[in-house]
C-alpha positions in Angstrom: -112.1 -7.1 -142.5 -108.3 -6.8 -142.6 -106.3 -9.6 -141.0 -105.0 -8.8 -137.6 -101.5 -10.2 -138.3 -99.5 -9.1 -141.3 -96.3 -10.8 -142.6 -93.9 -8.6 -144.5 -90.2 -7.6 -144.8 -88.8 -5.5 -142.0 -87.3 -2.1 -142.7 -85.0 0.2 -140.8 -87.8 1.9 -138.9 -88.6 -1.5 -137.4 -85.3 -1.7 -135.6 -86.5 -0.9 -132.1 -89.3 -3.5 -132.4 -86.9 -6.1 -133.7 -84.5 -5.5 -130.8 -87.4 -5.7 -128.3 -88.5 -9.0 -129.8 -85.0 -10.5 -129.5 -84.7 -9.4 -125.9 -88.1 -10.7 -124.9 -87.5 -14.3 -126.2 -85.6 -16.3 -123.6 -83.9 -19.7 -124.1 -85.0 -22.1 -121.5 -82.7 -24.0 -119.1 -81.1 -23.7 -115.7 -79.7 -20.4 -116.9 -82.3 -18.4 -118.9 -80.5 -16.6 -121.7 -81.6 -13.9 -124.3 -79.7 -13.2 -127.5 -79.8 -9.4 -128.1 -78.8 -7.1 -130.9 -78.0 -3.8 -129.4 -77.8 -1.0 -130.4 -79.0 -1.8 -134.0 -80.5 -5.1 -135.1 -79.5 -4.7 -138.7 -75.8 -4.0 -137.8 -75.4 -7.7 -136.7 -76.9 -9.0 -139.9 -73.7 -8.1 -141.8 -71.8 -10.9 -140.2 -74.5 -13.4 -140.9 -74.6 -12.8 -144.6 -73.8 -10.4 -147.4 -77.5 -10.0 -148.1 -80.2 -10.2 -145.5 -84.0 -10.2 -145.5 -85.9 -10.0 -142.2 -89.4 -11.4 -142.2 -91.6 -9.8 -139.6 -95.1 -10.6 -138.3 -96.9 -7.5 -137.0 -99.9 -7.4 -134.7 -101.9 -4.6 -136.5 -103.9 -3.9 -133.4 -100.9 -3.1 -131.2 -98.2 -2.3 -133.7 -95.8 -4.8 -132.1 -93.8 -7.3 -133.9 -94.9 -10.7 -132.5 -92.7 -12.9 -134.7 -89.7 -12.8 -136.9 -87.2 -14.8 -138.9 -84.2 -14.0 -141.1 -83.0 -15.2 -144.5 -79.3 -14.5 -145.1 -77.3 -15.2 -148.2 -73.5 -15.8 -148.0 -70.6 -17.3 -149.9 -69.6 -20.7 -148.4 -67.6 -23.6 -149.6 -69.7 -26.5 -150.9 -67.8 -29.5 -152.2 -64.7 -27.3 -152.3 -66.4 -24.6 -154.5 -67.4 -21.2 -153.3 -71.2 -21.3 -153.5 -74.1 -19.0 -152.7 -75.9 -20.5 -149.7 -78.7 -19.4 -147.5 -78.8 -19.3 -143.7 -82.1 -19.1 -141.7 -81.9 -17.6 -138.3 -83.5 -15.6 -135.5 -86.8 -17.5 -135.6 -88.8 -15.8 -132.8 -92.5 -15.7 -131.8 -94.5 -14.3 -128.9 -95.9 -17.2 -126.9 -99.4 -15.8 -127.3 -99.4 -16.4 -131.1 -97.4 -19.7 -131.3 -100.5 -21.9 -131.7 -101.8 -19.9 -134.7 -101.1 -20.4 -138.4 -98.5 -17.6 -138.5 -95.6 -20.0 -138.8 -97.0 -21.4 -142.0 -97.7 -17.9 -143.3 -94.1 -16.9 -142.5 -92.7 -19.9 -144.4 -95.0 -19.1 -147.4 -93.5 -15.7 -147.4 -90.0 -17.2 -147.3 -91.0 -19.4 -150.3 -91.8 -16.2 -152.2 -88.4 -14.7 -151.4 -86.7 -17.9 -152.5 -88.6 -17.9 -155.8 -87.5 -14.3 -156.5 -83.8 -15.0 -155.5 -83.2 -18.7 -155.2 -80.4 -20.5 -153.3 -79.8 -24.2 -153.9 -79.3 -24.9 -150.2 -80.0 -23.3 -146.8 -78.9 -24.4 -143.3 -79.8 -23.6 -139.7 -78.8 -24.6 -136.2 -81.4 -25.5 -133.6 -79.9 -25.2 -130.2 -80.2 -28.1 -127.7 -83.4 -28.0 -125.6 -85.4 -26.1 -128.2 -87.8 -29.1 -128.7 -90.7 -26.9 -129.7 -88.9 -25.5 -132.7 -87.8 -29.0 -133.8 -91.4 -30.2 -133.6 -92.8 -27.2 -135.4 -90.4 -27.0 -138.4 -88.7 -30.3 -139.0 -91.7 -32.6 -139.5 -92.3 -31.9 -143.2 -95.4 -29.8 -142.6 -97.3 -28.6 -145.7 -95.6 -25.6 -147.2 -92.4 -25.9 -145.2 -89.0 -26.8 -146.9 -87.3 -30.1 -146.1 -85.2 -30.1 -142.9 -82.5 -32.8 -143.0 -80.4 -33.3 -139.9 -76.6 -33.5 -140.4 -75.2 -34.2 -137.0 -74.5 -31.8 -134.1 -72.4 -28.7 -133.7 -70.7 -28.6 -130.3 -70.3 -25.1 -128.9 -68.7 -25.3 -125.4 -68.2 -22.1 -123.5 -64.6 -22.5 -122.3 -63.9 -20.9 -118.9 -61.1 -18.4 -119.2 -59.8 -18.7 -115.7 -57.3 -21.3 -114.4 -53.7 -21.1 -115.5 -52.5 -23.7 -118.0 -49.0 -24.5 -119.3 -48.1 -23.8 -122.9 -48.9 -26.5 -125.5 -46.0 -26.5 -127.9 -46.1 -28.1 -131.4 -42.8 -29.2 -133.0 -41.5 -26.7 -135.5 -44.5 -24.3 -135.0 -44.5 -20.8 -133.6 -47.5 -18.6 -132.8 -47.6 -15.0 -133.8 -50.3 -12.3 -133.6 -51.7 -11.2 -136.9 -50.5 -8.0 -138.7 -52.1 -6.0 -141.5 -49.3 -6.9 -143.9 -49.8 -10.6 -143.2 -53.5 -10.7 -143.9 -53.3 -11.6 -147.6 -51.2 -14.7 -146.8 -53.4 -15.6 -143.9 -56.6 -15.4 -146.0 -55.0 -17.4 -148.8 -54.3 -20.1 -146.3 -57.7 -19.9 -144.7 -59.5 -20.3 -148.1 -57.3 -23.2 -149.1 -57.9 -25.2 -145.9 -61.6 -24.2 -145.3 -62.5 -25.3 -148.8 -61.8 -28.9 -147.5 -64.9 -28.6 -145.2 -68.6 -28.2 -146.0 -70.3 -24.8 -145.4 -67.1 -23.2 -144.2 -66.9 -19.4 -144.9 -65.0 -17.8 -147.8 -63.4 -14.4 -147.2 -60.6 -12.2 -148.5 -58.4 -9.8 -146.5 -60.5 -6.9 -147.9 -63.4 -8.2 -145.9 -61.7 -7.0 -142.7 -63.0 -3.5 -143.7 -66.6 -4.8 -144.4 -69.6 -5.6 -142.2 -69.0 -9.3 -142.8 -66.0 -9.2 -140.3 -67.3 -6.3 -138.3 -65.1 -5.5 -135.3 -62.4 -8.0 -136.2 -58.9 -6.7 -136.6 -55.5 -8.2 -137.7 -54.4 -8.2 -134.1 -57.3 -10.6 -133.2 -55.7 -13.3 -135.3 -53.4 -16.0 -133.8 -51.3 -17.5 -136.5 -49.3 -20.7 -136.5 -46.1 -20.6 -138.6 -43.6 -23.2 -139.7 -40.8 -21.0 -140.8 -42.5 -18.4 -142.9 -45.4 -20.6 -143.9 -48.8 -20.3 -142.3 -50.0 -23.7 -141.0 -52.8 -22.7 -138.7 -55.1 -19.8 -137.8 -57.8 -18.8 -135.3 -59.3 -15.4 -134.5 -60.7 -14.2 -131.2 -63.7 -12.1 -132.1 -65.4 -9.7 -129.7 -68.9 -9.0 -131.0 -70.3 -7.3 -128.0 -70.6 -4.0 -129.8 -73.5 -5.4 -131.9 -74.5 -8.9 -130.5 -74.9 -9.8 -126.9 -76.0 -12.7 -124.7 -77.7 -11.7 -121.4 -78.5 -13.8 -118.3 -82.2 -13.4 -117.7 -82.6 -15.7 -114.7 -81.1 -18.6 -112.7 -83.3 -21.5 -111.7 -82.9 -24.6 -109.5 -79.6 -25.1 -107.6 -77.8 -22.3 -109.5 -80.2 -19.7 -108.1 -79.5 -20.8 -104.6 -75.7 -21.4 -104.9 -74.8 -18.4 -107.0 -74.1 -16.0 -104.1 -71.8 -18.5 -102.4 -70.0 -19.3 -105.7 -69.5 -15.6 -106.4 -68.1 -15.1 -102.9 -65.6 -18.0 -103.5 -64.4 -16.4 -106.8 -62.9 -13.5 -104.8 -60.2 -15.8 -103.6 -59.5 -17.7 -106.9 -59.0 -17.2 -110.6 -62.7 -18.1 -111.3 -65.1 -15.5 -112.6 -68.3 -14.5 -110.8 -71.6 -15.4 -112.4 -73.3 -12.4 -113.9 -76.4 -11.0 -112.2 -79.8 -11.4 -113.9 -80.0 -8.8 -116.6 -76.3 -8.5 -117.1 -74.5 -9.5 -120.4 -72.0 -12.3 -120.5 -68.4 -11.2 -121.5 -67.2 -13.7 -124.1 -65.2 -14.1 -127.3 -65.9 -16.3 -130.3 -63.1 -18.5 -131.6 -63.6 -17.9 -135.3 -61.9 -18.8 -138.6 -60.5 -22.1 -137.2 -58.2 -23.8 -139.7 -55.0 -25.9 -139.6 -52.9 -27.5 -142.2 -54.4 -30.9 -143.0 -56.9 -30.3 -140.1 -54.2 -31.2 -137.6 -55.4 -31.2 -134.0 -51.9 -30.7 -132.6 -51.6 -27.3 -134.3 -55.1 -26.4 -133.2 -54.2 -27.4 -129.6 -51.3 -25.0 -129.7 -53.4 -22.2 -131.1 -56.2 -22.6 -128.6 -53.8 -22.7 -125.7 -52.1 -19.5 -127.0 -55.5 -17.7 -127.2 -56.4 -19.1 -123.7 -53.2 -17.9 -122.1 -53.4 -14.5 -123.8 -57.0 -13.8 -122.8 -57.2 -15.5 -119.5 -56.7 -12.4 -117.4 -58.7 -10.1 -119.7 -62.3 -8.9 -119.1 -63.7 -11.9 -121.0 -65.0 -14.9 -119.0 -65.6 -17.4 -121.8 -64.3 -18.5 -125.2 -67.1 -19.9 -127.5 -65.9 -22.6 -129.8 -68.0 -24.2 -132.6 -67.0 -27.5 -134.3 -69.0 -30.4 -135.8 -69.1 -33.5 -133.6 -67.3 -35.5 -136.3 -64.4 -33.0 -136.6 -61.1 -34.5 -135.2 -60.3 -31.0 -133.8 -63.0 -31.6 -131.1 -60.7 -33.9 -129.2 -58.7 -30.8 -128.1 -61.7 -29.3 -126.3 -61.7 -31.9 -123.6 -58.6 -30.2 -122.1 -60.6 -27.3 -120.8 -63.3 -26.7 -118.2 -66.4 -25.5 -120.0 -70.1 -25.2 -120.1 -71.3 -27.8 -122.5 -73.7 -26.6 -125.2 -74.5 -27.2 -128.8 -77.2 -27.7 -131.4 -78.4 -29.8 -134.3 -77.2 -28.8 -137.8 -80.0 -28.9 -140.4 -79.7 -28.7 -144.2 -82.8 -27.0 -145.5 -84.0 -27.2 -149.1 -87.0 -27.3 -151.4 -87.9 -30.5 -153.3 -86.6 -29.2 -156.6 -83.1 -28.8 -155.0 -83.0 -32.4 -153.6 -80.5 -33.4 -156.4 -78.1 -30.6 -155.3 -78.2 -31.8 -151.7 -77.7 -35.5 -152.7 -74.6 -34.4 -154.5 -72.8 -33.2 -151.3 -69.7 -35.2 -150.6 -68.5 -36.5 -147.2 -66.4 -33.5 -146.1 -66.7 -32.6 -142.4 -69.0 -29.6 -141.8 -67.6 -26.4 -140.3 -70.1 -23.8 -139.1 -68.3 -20.7 -137.9 -70.4 -19.8 -134.8 -69.3 -16.2 -134.9 -71.3 -15.8 -138.2 -74.6 -17.4 -137.2 
């Protein structure tokens, strides 16, 4: 008799089922969130990697996808050298099948994909509070790759609300990006990002590709000293292909939300979205400063904040490794604290590659994961 559950690669005709699975799986907490991929699941894969393979688990009795996971390949800096690295994401499973052996079958399929197209290193971020995922995949179970924790990525959602004064930096001016300035900007980005582990590598031509989908030159905020670029960040709206929705409020928030929203009518604060609504936010992406200087980053972040504070966006999502000196700037802002653990993932035969990683600070661009 044929097996009820089948593991295989997803194809374009699976799009509706993949989007349904993403919407159905909610992240637990005081605010229940779902991470969606409307109107096309595959459209968002472009920012996660130049090559993507989506593993699906299908219930052959119902035709529904009950589990999925994604393998993306992208060019990242490793020890200062542009390297082909894998990123594992979107691990989802219907609660009804989580106690079965389907996770092991999915990872066995991943092993086959790796054997056909190997990468020396993968990484993933497991969000805070996802204890079940940590227990299931990081305990060296038979057949699974090695998961090695490398600290925490802090991802505060900065409230874009209250007025704040400018934050000048001596000799530095901030300008919005232009098309003609992009080659110089990306040359700077690659030079500085090469100083960090797992930082992205792009060229100005990528602004016309799926890897930087929706990002325009005008979304860049650039720090100059004279005519030299000394810092850069980009404010990236991805709502056209990736969204975060509020599914529910629990505890005190459920009770106090109506009163809080009433108070926002008389202040600069933003109302909390109703259950089912999406959260309007921007990613702060491509963060780099000369010598990783926090004073330049502080000026850039304040420029983005001031420019976007009265826009339709409620939050600015920033991602930095906990050991990055730039994180000290984040304490100047009211935010919702969030984050996740960074894991390096590899197979035993690649342990030597991983042991050769130097002590550079990690930078995971949260807009691309």
